[in-house]
C-alpha positions in Angstrom: 123.6 19.9 185.1 120.2 19.6 184.7 117.7 19.9 187.8 116.3 16.3 189.1 115.1 14.6 192.4 116.9 11.8 193.4 114.4 9.4 192.8 113.9 10.8 189.2 116.9 8.1 188.4 119.2 10.2 185.4 119.5 6.6 184.0 116.2 5.5 183.3 114.8 7.7 179.9 115.3 5.1 177.4 113.5 2.1 178.7 110.1 4.0 179.9 107.8 1.8 181.0 104.2 1.0 178.9 101.6 3.6 180.3 98.8 2.9 182.6 95.2 1.7 180.9 94.3 4.6 182.6 96.3 7.4 180.1 94.1 8.6 177.8 94.7 7.9 173.9 96.0 11.6 173.7 98.3 11.0 176.5 99.4 7.7 174.6 100.1 9.2 171.6 103.0 12.5 172.7 105.8 11.7 171.7 107.4 13.1 174.9 105.7 9.9 176.7 107.3 7.4 174.3 109.9 4.8 174.7 113.0 6.3 173.0 113.6 4.4 169.9 116.4 3.6 167.4 120.2 2.8 167.6 122.0 2.8 170.8 119.4 1.7 172.9 116.7 4.3 171.7 117.8 8.3 171.3 115.7 11.1 172.4 112.8 12.3 169.5 113.8 15.6 170.0 112.7 16.0 165.9 108.6 15.3 167.3 108.9 17.5 170.3 106.3 20.9 170.4 105.8 22.8 173.4 102.2 21.7 173.9 103.4 18.6 174.5 105.2 19.0 177.6 102.1 20.2 180.1 100.3 16.6 179.5 103.2 14.4 178.8 104.1 15.6 182.6 101.0 15.1 184.1 101.0 12.2 182.6 104.4 10.9 183.7 103.9 12.2 187.3 100.6 10.2 187.6 102.1 6.9 186.7 105.1 7.3 188.8 102.6 8.0 192.0 101.1 4.4 190.3 105.0 3.1 190.5 105.1 4.0 194.4 101.9 2.8 195.4 103.0 -0.4 193.8 105.9 -0.7 196.1 104.2 0.8 199.3 101.0 -2.3 199.1 103.3 -4.9 198.4 102.5 -7.0 201.7 105.9 -8.8 201.7 108.7 -7.7 204.2 110.5 -5.4 202.6 114.0 -6.1 201.2 116.5 -4.4 198.9 115.0 -5.8 196.0 111.4 -4.9 196.6 111.8 -1.5 198.0 114.6 -0.1 197.3 115.8 -1.5 193.5 111.8 -1.1 193.0 112.4 2.6 193.6 115.3 2.8 191.0 113.4 1.1 188.2 110.6 3.8 189.4 110.1 7.1 187.6 111.7 6.3 184.1 108.7 7.7 182.4 108.8 10.7 184.5 112.9 11.2 184.1 112.9 10.6 180.2 110.0 13.5 180.4 111.5 15.8 182.4 114.8 15.3 180.1 113.1 16.6 177.1 111.4 19.4 179.8 114.8 20.9 181.6 116.6 20.5 177.7 114.2 22.7 176.4 114.3 25.1 179.7 118.0 25.7 178.8 118.4 25.7 175.4 114.9 26.7 174.0 113.2 28.7 175.9 110.3 30.5 174.2 107.8 32.8 175.7 105.3 29.7 175.2 107.8 27.4 177.0 108.2 30.1 179.6 104.8 29.7 180.4 104.8 25.9 181.0 107.3 26.1 183.5 105.7 28.7 185.9 102.6 26.4 185.6 104.9 23.2 185.5 107.8 23.7 187.7 105.5 24.1 191.4 104.1 21.3 190.1 106.7 19.0 189.8 108.0 20.3 193.7 105.1 18.9 195.1 105.0 16.0 193.3 108.6 15.1 194.5 107.2 16.0 197.8 104.9 13.6 198.0 107.0 10.9 197.2 109.6 12.1 199.6 107.2 12.3 202.2 105.3 9.6 201.6 105.3 7.6 205.0 104.5 4.8 204.0 107.0 4.1 201.7 109.7 5.7 204.4 108.5 2.7 206.3 109.9 0.5 204.1 113.1 2.3 203.3 113.8 2.1 207.0 113.1 -1.0 207.9 115.8 -2.3 205.3 118.1 0.5 206.5 117.9 -0.9 209.7 117.6 -4.6 209.0 120.5 -6.9 209.8 120.4 -8.0 206.1 121.6 -5.2 205.3 125.4 -6.5 206.3 125.1 -9.0 203.0 124.4 -6.8 200.3 126.9 -5.9 197.7 129.1 -2.2 199.0 127.3 -0.6 195.9 123.6 -2.0 197.3 124.8 -1.0 201.2 125.4 2.9 199.3 122.6 3.0 197.2 120.6 2.2 200.6 122.7 4.8 202.2 121.3 7.7 199.6 118.2 6.5 199.5 117.3 6.6 203.5 119.7 10.0 204.0 117.8 11.6 201.0 114.2 10.7 202.8 115.2 12.1 205.8 117.2 14.9 204.7 113.8 16.2 202.8 111.2 15.8 205.7 110.4 12.4 205.7 110.7 12.1 210.1 108.4 15.1 210.4 104.9 15.8 212.0 102.3 15.7 209.4 101.9 19.5 209.8 105.5 20.3 209.5 105.9 17.9 206.0 103.1 20.0 204.9 104.9 22.9 205.4 108.3 21.9 203.8 106.1 21.3 200.6 104.3 24.1 200.8 107.7 26.1 200.8 109.4 23.9 198.4 106.4 24.9 195.8 107.0 28.4 196.3 110.8 27.9 196.0 109.9 26.1 192.7 108.0 29.1 191.3 110.5 31.8 192.7 113.1 29.9 190.8 111.3 29.6 187.1 111.1 33.3 188.0 114.4 34.3 188.7 115.8 32.1 185.7 113.4 33.8 183.1 114.6 37.2 184.4 118.0 36.4 184.3 117.7 35.4 180.8 115.3 38.2 180.0 117.8 40.3 180.9 120.7 38.3 178.9 118.4 38.7 175.6 118.9 42.4 175.5 122.3 43.5 173.9 124.6 46.8 173.9 124.7 48.9 170.3 127.8 50.0 169.3 128.6 53.7 167.4 130.9 54.1 165.7 133.3 55.5 167.8 132.8 51.9 169.9 134.4 50.1 167.3 137.4 52.3 167.2 140.5 49.6 167.2 138.5 46.8 168.1 139.8 43.7 166.2 138.0 42.5 163.0 137.0 39.2 164.4 135.3 41.0 167.3 133.4 43.2 165.0 132.4 40.7 162.2 130.9 38.6 165.7 129.2 42.3 166.5 127.7 42.1 163.3 126.6 38.9 163.3 125.2 39.2 166.2 122.8 42.2 165.4 122.3 40.4 161.8 120.8 37.5 163.8 118.4 39.7 165.7 117.3 41.1 162.3 119.3 44.6 162.6 121.2 44.2 159.7 124.2 47.2 159.4 124.5 47.3 162.9 126.7 46.3 165.4 126.1 45.1 168.8 127.2 43.4 172.1 125.0 40.3 173.3 124.1 40.4 177.0 126.1 37.3 178.2 129.8 36.8 179.0 130.8 35.1 175.9 130.2 37.9 174.0 131.3 40.4 177.2 134.3 39.6 178.2 136.2 39.2 175.2 134.9 43.0 174.3 136.3 44.4 177.7 139.5 42.3 176.9 139.8 43.9 173.7 138.3 47.2 173.3 140.7 50.2 173.5 137.8 52.7 173.9 137.1 53.6 177.3 133.7 54.8 177.3 132.2 51.6 175.2 134.2 49.0 177.9 132.3 50.8 180.4 128.7 51.0 178.6 129.1 47.2 178.1 130.2 46.1 181.6 127.5 47.9 183.1 124.9 46.6 181.6 126.2 43.2 182.2 127.2 43.6 185.5 123.3 45.2 186.6 121.7 42.0 184.7 118.9 41.8 186.7 119.2 44.6 189.6 117.6 46.9 187.2 114.6 47.6 188.7 111.3 46.8 186.8 110.1 43.6 185.4 113.4 41.6 185.8 114.2 42.5 188.7 115.9 39.7 191.2 116.5 41.3 194.4 112.9 40.8 196.0 113.0 37.2 194.7 115.9 36.5 196.5 114.8 38.1 199.9 112.0 35.8 199.6 114.3 32.8 198.5 116.3 33.3 201.5 113.7 33.6 203.8 111.9 30.1 202.2 115.3 28.5 202.8 116.4 29.6 206.5 112.6 28.4 207.6 112.8 24.9 206.0 116.7 24.2 207.0 115.1 24.8 210.8 111.7 23.1 210.0 114.5 20.1 209.1 116.3 20.3 212.3 119.2 22.3 210.5 120.6 25.7 212.1 120.8 27.5 208.3 120.2 26.3 204.9 124.1 26.3 204.8 124.5 23.6 207.5 121.4 21.1 205.7 123.2 21.7 202.0 126.7 20.6 203.6 125.7 17.6 205.7 126.0 15.4 202.8 129.2 17.1 201.0 132.6 16.2 201.2 132.9 19.6 203.4 130.2 18.4 205.6 129.9 21.9 207.3 130.0 25.4 206.4 133.0 26.1 208.8 135.1 23.2 206.7 133.9 25.5 203.5 134.8 28.9 205.0 137.9 28.2 206.5 139.2 26.5 202.5 138.3 29.9 201.6 139.4 32.0 203.9 142.9 30.7 203.6 143.0 31.2 200.2 141.5 34.9 199.8 144.1 36.3 201.6 147.0 35.5 199.2 144.4 36.5 196.3 143.7 39.6 197.3 147.5 40.5 198.2 147.9 39.2 194.7 145.4 41.5 193.0 147.2 44.8 194.7 150.3 43.7 193.0 148.7 43.0 189.3 146.2 46.7 190.1 150.0 48.5 190.6 151.2 47.4 187.4 148.1 47.9 185.2 148.0 51.8 187.1 151.9 52.2 185.9 150.7 51.5 182.2 147.9 53.7 182.5 150.1 56.2 183.9 152.6 55.9 181.7 150.2 56.4 179.1 149.3 59.5 180.4 145.6 58.1 180.9 144.5 60.3 184.1 142.6 57.6 185.7 142.5 55.1 188.2 142.1 51.8 187.3 137.9 50.5 187.1 136.8 47.2 187.0 135.5 48.0 183.3 139.4 48.5 183.0 140.6 45.6 184.6 140.8 43.1 181.4 142.0 45.4 179.1 145.1 46.6 181.0 146.0 42.9 182.0 146.5 41.6 178.7 149.2 44.8 178.7 150.8 43.9 181.6 150.9 40.0 180.5 152.5 41.6 177.2 155.0 43.8 179.1 155.7 40.9 181.5 155.6 38.0 179.9 156.1 39.1 175.7 152.8 37.7 175.5 149.9 38.7 173.5 146.9 36.3 173.6 145.3 38.0 170.2 149.1 35.9 169.4 147.6 32.8 170.1 143.7 32.9 169.2 144.8 31.9 165.4 146.2 28.5 167.0 142.5 27.7 168.4 140.4 26.5 166.2 137.2 25.4 168.0 136.6 22.3 165.7 140.7 21.1 165.8 140.2 21.4 169.8 137.6 19.2 169.8 139.3 16.9 168.0 142.0 17.3 170.9 139.6 16.5 173.4 139.0 12.9 171.6 142.3 12.6 171.1 143.0 13.4 174.7 140.5 11.3 176.0 141.5 8.1 173.9 144.8 8.6 175.5 143.9 8.3 179.0 140.8 6.1 178.3 140.8 4.5 175.1 138.1 6.3 173.3 137.2 6.6 170.0 134.5 9.3 168.2 132.4 8.7 165.3 130.4 11.0 163.9 126.5 10.4 163.6 124.1 11.4 160.7 120.4 10.8 161.2 120.2 11.1 164.7 117.6 13.5 165.9 118.6 17.1 167.4 117.0 20.0 168.9 118.6 22.6 166.3 120.4 21.9 163.3 123.7 23.6 165.2 124.2 20.0 167.4 126.4 17.5 165.9 126.1 13.8 167.8 129.1 11.5 167.9 129.2 7.9 168.5 131.5 6.9 171.6 133.5 3.3 171.3 136.4 1.8 173.6 137.6 -1.2 171.9 135.3 -1.8 169.5 132.7 -1.7 171.7 130.1 1.1 172.4 130.2 3.3 175.5 127.4 6.0 174.7 126.3 9.1 172.7 128.3 12.9 172.9 126.0 15.6 171.7 127.3 18.5 171.1 125.8 22.0 171.2 128.3 24.5 170.6 126.9 28.0 170.0 125.0 30.8 171.4 121.1 31.7 170.3 118.2 33.9 171.9 116.2 31.4 174.3 119.4 29.4 175.8 121.2 30.5 178.9 124.3 32.1 179.4 127.0 29.9 180.0 128.7 26.5 179.5 127.3 22.7 181.1 127.0 19.4 180.5 124.1 17.3 180.6 123.4 13.5 181.0 120.6 12.4 179.0 120.6 9.1 180.4 123.1 7.3 182.8 124.9 4.2 182.4 123.6 1.4 184.5 123.5 -2.7 184.2 120.5 -2.9 186.5 117.8 -3.6 184.3 120.4 -4.9 181.5 123.5 -2.9 179.4 122.4 0.8 179.1 124.7 3.2 177.6 124.7 6.9 178.5 124.1 10.1 176.5 125.7 12.6 177.5 125.7 16.6 175.7 128.2 19.4 176.0 126.6 22.6 175.8 128.7 26.2 174.9 127.8 29.6 173.8 130.4 30.8 171.5 129.0 33.1 168.8 128.8 32.0 165.4 130.8 32.9 162.7 130.4 33.3 158.8 129.6 29.8 157.1 132.8 28.3 156.0 135.0 30.2 158.3 136.8 28.5 161.3 135.9 29.5 164.9 138.4 30.7 166.4 138.3 30.7 170.5 140.3 32.5 173.5 142.6 30.7 175.6 139.9 31.0 178.6 137.7 29.4 176.4 139.0 26.3 175.6 139.8 25.6 179.4 136.4 25.6 179.7 135.6 24.3 176.9 138.2 20.8 177.9 136.2 21.5 181.5 132.8 20.7 180.6 134.4 18.0 178.3 135.7 16.6 181.5 132.1 16.5 183.3 131.0 14.6 179.7 134.1 11.9 180.1 133.0 11.4 183.5 129.7 10.4 182.7 131.1 7.9 179.7 133.7 6.2 182.3 130.7 5.4 184.1 130.6 1.6 185.3 128.2 1.2 187.8 125.2 -1.5 188.1 122.4 1.1 189.5 121.5 4.5 188.0 121.6 6.4 191.1 124.8 6.2 191.8 126.0 6.4 188.1 128.6 9.2 186.2 128.2 12.5 187.7 125.8 11.5 190.5 128.1 12.5 193.3 128.0 15.1 195.6 128.4 18.7 194.8 132.0 19.5 195.5 133.2 16.2 193.9 131.4 16.9 190.4 133.9 19.3 189.4 136.9 17.2 190.3 136.9 15.3 187.0 135.8 18.0 184.9 139.2 20.4 186.4 141.4 18.3 186.1 140.8 17.4 182.3 141.6 21.3 181.7 145.3 20.2 182.1 145.4 18.3 178.7 145.0 21.2 177.0 147.7 22.9 177.6 150.2 19.8 177.1 152.1 19.5 174.1 151.1 16.4 172.4 148.0 18.4 172.4 149.4 21.9 171.2 151.3 20.6 168.5 148.7 18.6 166.9 145.9 20.5 167.5 146.5 24.0 168.3 146.7 24.9 164.3 147.2 27.9 162.7 143.8 28.5 160.4 145.8 30.0 157.7 148.9 28.2 157.5 147.9 24.9 159.4 151.1 24.9 161.1 151.3 23.9 165.1 152.0 26.8 168.1 155.0 27.6 168.2 157.7 26.1 170.9 158.5 30.2 171.4 154.6 31.1 172.1 154.0 27.9 174.3 157.2 28.5 176.2 155.1 32.6 177.1 152.2 30.7 178.1 153.6 28.5 180.8 155.6 31.2 181.8 152.7 33.3 182.2 150.5 30.3 184.0 149.9 31.7 187.0 149.1 35.3 185.8 145.6 36.5 186.3 145.1 34.1 189.7 144.9 36.7 191.5 141.8 38.1 189.4 140.2 34.6 188.8 140.4 33.5 192.3 139.2 36.7 193.6 136.0 37.2 191.1 135.1 33.3 191.9 135.7 33.3 195.8 134.2 37.0 196.3 131.2 35.4 194.6 131.5 31.9 196.7 131.8 34.2 200.3 128.7 36.0 199.6 126.8 32.2 198.5 127.8 31.2 202.1 127.5 34.1 203.7 123.8 34.8 202.7 123.1 31.4 203.6 124.8 31.5 206.9 122.4 34.5 207.9 119.6 32.0 208.8 115.9 33.9 208.7 117.7 37.9 208.7 115.7 40.1 206.5 118.6 40.5 203.2 118.3 43.4 201.3 120.6 41.6 198.6 122.4 44.7 197.2 123.0 45.9 200.5 124.5 42.8 202.5 126.4 42.2 199.0 127.8 45.5 199.8 128.5 45.3 203.3 130.1 41.7 202.9 132.7 42.3 200.6 133.4 45.8 202.2 134.4 43.7 205.4 136.5 41.2 203.0 138.5 43.8 201.6 137.3 43.1 198.0 139.1 44.8 195.8 137.3 47.7 194.1 139.0 47.4 190.7 136.9 43.7 190.6 133.3 42.8 190.8 132.2 39.2 192.1 131.7 36.9 188.9 128.3 36.6 189.7 126.7 39.2 191.7 123.7 38.1 193.6 120.4 39.0 191.4 122.3 37.3 188.4 123.7 34.2 190.8 121.8 31.9 188.9 124.3 28.8 190.0 122.2 29.5 193.4 119.0 31.4 192.8 117.4 29.4 189.6 117.8 26.1 191.8 118.8 24.6 195.4 121.7 23.1 192.7 124.6 25.3 194.0 123.1 27.3 196.9 125.6 27.6 199.8 127.6 25.3 197.7 129.3 27.5 195.0 132.3 26.7 197.0 132.8 23.5 195.2 134.9 24.5 192.8 137.6 25.7 195.0 137.0 22.6 197.1 136.9 20.6 194.2 140.1 22.1 192.5 142.0 21.6 196.0 141.6 17.8 194.6 142.3 18.7 191.2 145.6 20.4 191.9 147.1 17.3 194.3 145.8 14.6 191.2 147.1 17.0 188.3 150.8 16.5 190.7 150.3 12.9 190.8 150.6 12.7 186.8 153.3 15.4 187.0 155.4 13.2 189.6 154.7 10.2 187.1 157.3 9.2 184.0 155.0 9.6 181.4 153.6 13.0 183.1 150.0 13.6 181.8 150.0 10.3 179.9 151.3 8.2 182.3 149.7 5.2 181.6 149.7 3.7 185.3 148.6 7.0 186.8 145.6 7.1 184.4 145.1 3.4 184.8 144.5 4.6 188.8 142.3 7.5 187.8 139.8 5.5 185.7 139.6 2.6 188.2 139.3 4.6 191.4 137.4 8.3 189.8 135.9 8.0 186.7 134.6 4.9 186.6 133.0 4.6 190.0 130.6 7.3 189.9 128.6 7.4 193.7 128.7 4.0 194.6 132.5 4.8 196.8 132.6 7.6 198.8 134.4 10.1 197.5 136.6 10.4 200.4 137.7 6.9 199.9 137.8 7.2 196.0 140.7 9.9 196.1 142.4 8.4 198.9 142.8 5.3 196.9 144.0 7.0 193.9 146.6 9.2 195.8 147.4 6.6 199.0 146.3 9.5 201.4 144.1 12.3 202.0 144.3 15.3 199.8 146.6 17.8 200.6 146.1 22.0 200.5 149.7 22.8 198.9 149.1 21.7 195.5 146.2 24.0 195.0 148.4 26.8 196.3 151.2 26.0 193.8 148.7 25.8 191.1 148.2 29.5 192.0 151.2 31.0 192.5 150.3 31.3 195.7 152.7 31.3 199.1 152.2 27.7 200.5 151.1 27.5 204.3 153.3 25.9 207.0 152.6 21.7 207.0 150.1 21.7 203.7 
């Protein structure tokens, strides 16, 4: 999700108001400052963007935003919801429009020239938002509305919006002394610069590659050889073979390569991103970030950064989050021990003469999968064409939510790889979906969803624009792109975020779509993963790329039988990262050497030596490229507890995952609600009770605790 402050309404992008007369003509002609034009309520003018336009556009938009705030505070009328809170909802539209372009470029089109802009403007943006969030006159008006007896006359959604504004201002330091406010602002500005540097260091390491020798290629599937050649060719290395230092390139190699020395070489390059010493090493940056976060938390009145971050989450406290993680950690590492024994048995049987190491895990896990379940995931991959799976996502969302997708042409995009679709329901326009599937230099690794514009009815009907971004390795022209089962799950996951946004039905932009608590936002996306494995999707869209025949039922049965295989590994590598994240932020203002802290704490947890954290600390972008998931990486597990429980609601229904009654409840109680209602109440309305942990443990194949 893109970085943004709560005041920069994500819905506002398409209706930026006219600039003030004080803005220069040069700024007024800047395309980043213009109202979005064209069909569908306006679309971003990606085709007109130039890097040199970002700085003046951001400066002009920040100035306009401050003028909007001044207009609110200068109002002589008594503070009301309309003249204060609603006015804030309408403020910042120009700034949010420019920020949308800015963060898209930072994630997808990052060049050295753009990175220089980031280094200058990220601290300025942080200082700007502090200036707004710590504005005493503005907070006085918000507080007056919050404490007014007229609050009871507001609609439930208005009361929720008011609560969010009041709470976020307080959490940002609105009640602090002027000296404390100044220090919090200085900390935020310094952190913004450190986040930018961390991200740029990580991107620099991910833009490196590992060259493969002829010996390294022995036994490698032809598809991966072709990808390695394509990667080299795109970097002007014809005739060479390389593995790019990103997860989407590394994981398939570690899974498929029979050459142990090559696996180790690739693995070491990958796990040491951000940890190689020199200009791109992130350890010193992390130490500074942790110190500054701890100081800020104390100034704001919290014991630690973790306590500050979790106060407005579903979990509420770090102790609650740790309790869930610890309950799952023990059975997870117990399962890893069983799986490692099975893998070591195969190594010994083959006369390998070595102990299983982390660079061996994925390769031998596949051998165990084949031995136990007669399932070779290479047999599955020919049925997983990216284009067909995209159609499958569309179809499933149509069955659940009535969506229809139509490919458009002529819509401006920031790269030729991107396609745009109109989304309708019952013939009525719902929004636009942009799809950016391929890896390229300057694009951050992983997969994510963005909201370019959020749905609202506050200033007339405004429809949403969402995107999904992935890092698949582009194949040869005309050839179908085949992806792994894990990548297909991720594809459905990120699309779940998109349909959460597309289903939004709110009046106010700040509570629409995916603008929900961090440990709730992953719930709809994780739930959407379940539709990939339904027979209806597999039979229609998992088609062999050569024969066009659907995936055989016998193969599907094997996938289902092996469904829980690998949960020990997946849960452990994820939870190790989540636990270290939380422990780092519970350590207060202690001096922390990130590498040593990571080693020591993992040892205390009895971390299996055959596995590493999914995101080692020096490359943990979720946590150190912004506040985003800091002390919040546990959120995926918290949300999956909701997911597993909700999935059982479908499984218990007569129509299974396509049961119309359950789908209707899902839309009405969760997918359309955004943050208009407390997430605890949303889930309770959908399920008829509070969440229980039993479904999560059953989903992962772990023992279910008594009473769960």
